[in-house]
N, C-alpha and C positions, 0 to 999 in steps of 0.2 A: 504494500500500500504506500502510495506516495505521500510525503509530508510536505505541506505547503508552508513556506516561511515568508511572511510579508515584511516589506521594508517599512521603516518609520514613515509616517506616524501611526500606521495601523499594525497592531500586534495580531489580532484575530477578529474574525467576524462570527457572531453568534445570533441565531434566530432567522426569521424570514425577512428578506430584504424588501420584497414588494408583494402586494396582494395579487399582482398579475401572475406571478410565477409560484409553482408549488415547491420549489427547492428551498430547503432549510439548511443553513450553515451551522454546524455544531462544533463545540469546543469542549474537550474533557480536561478538567483541571488536574486530576490525579495523574493521567498519563501524558498530558500536554499534546494530545492528538487533536487534529482538526479534520473534519470530514463533512460530507454533505449527505442529506437524505431527502427523498421525495415522498411526501405524504399524499395518499390518494384514497379512493373509496375502498371499502373492505371487499376482498375477493372471495372469502369463504363464508358459507352460511353459519348463522348463529346456532350453536348446539344447545340441546336441552340442559346439559350440565352447566353451561355458561349462563343460561337464563335463570336456572335455579340459584346459582351463586349471586347473580345480580339482585334477585329478590331477597335473598338472605342478607346480603350486604346492606340493602336499603332498610331492612328491619333492624339490623344492628345500629346503623347510623341514626335512625329515628329513636330507638331506645336510648342511645347515648345522649342525644340532645334533650330528651325528656329527663333523664337522670341528672344531667348537668344543671338543668333549670329547677330541679326539685329542691326546695329549701330544707326539707327534712333530712336529706342525705348529704347535703353539700358540705357541712362541717366535717363529718366523719370521713367522707371521700378525700377531702383535702389533707386531713391528718394521715390517712393511710397512704396517700400519694407521697407525702414528705418522708415517710418511713421506708419507702421502697427506692431502689436504684435502677430498676430495669427500664422504665419508660421515662422519656425526657419531658413529656407534657402531660398535663392532667387529662386532656382529651384522649391521648393514646391509652392512658391507664384505664379510664372509664370504658373506652371502646373495647378493650380486651376483656374487661369484666363482663360487659354486656354480651360479647361474643360467647364467652364461656357459659353464661347463664342461658342464652338462647340455644346453644348446642346441647346443653344438659336436658332441655325440655323434650 
């Protein structure tokens, strides 16, 4: 794969340059790689497994938003979140709690 190196003042291009073209320019910070991708319409049909996961994901997201807005569990959730180190945000923590709860049903 060729690596493009730009002269000053441009180091790299990232994102879509124009709405007219489908080409997106990408830049990976970790590997310092620059590449292009072309986004288009989906070419494969949606499977039943994928539809099931979409529905389950929507249920988890809805349950998470309800739990985050519930004042009766808010204080305890915040305390439990501070005592753990696995998840970086409260939303991630509650999302995983709701996922486990929905999967247990």
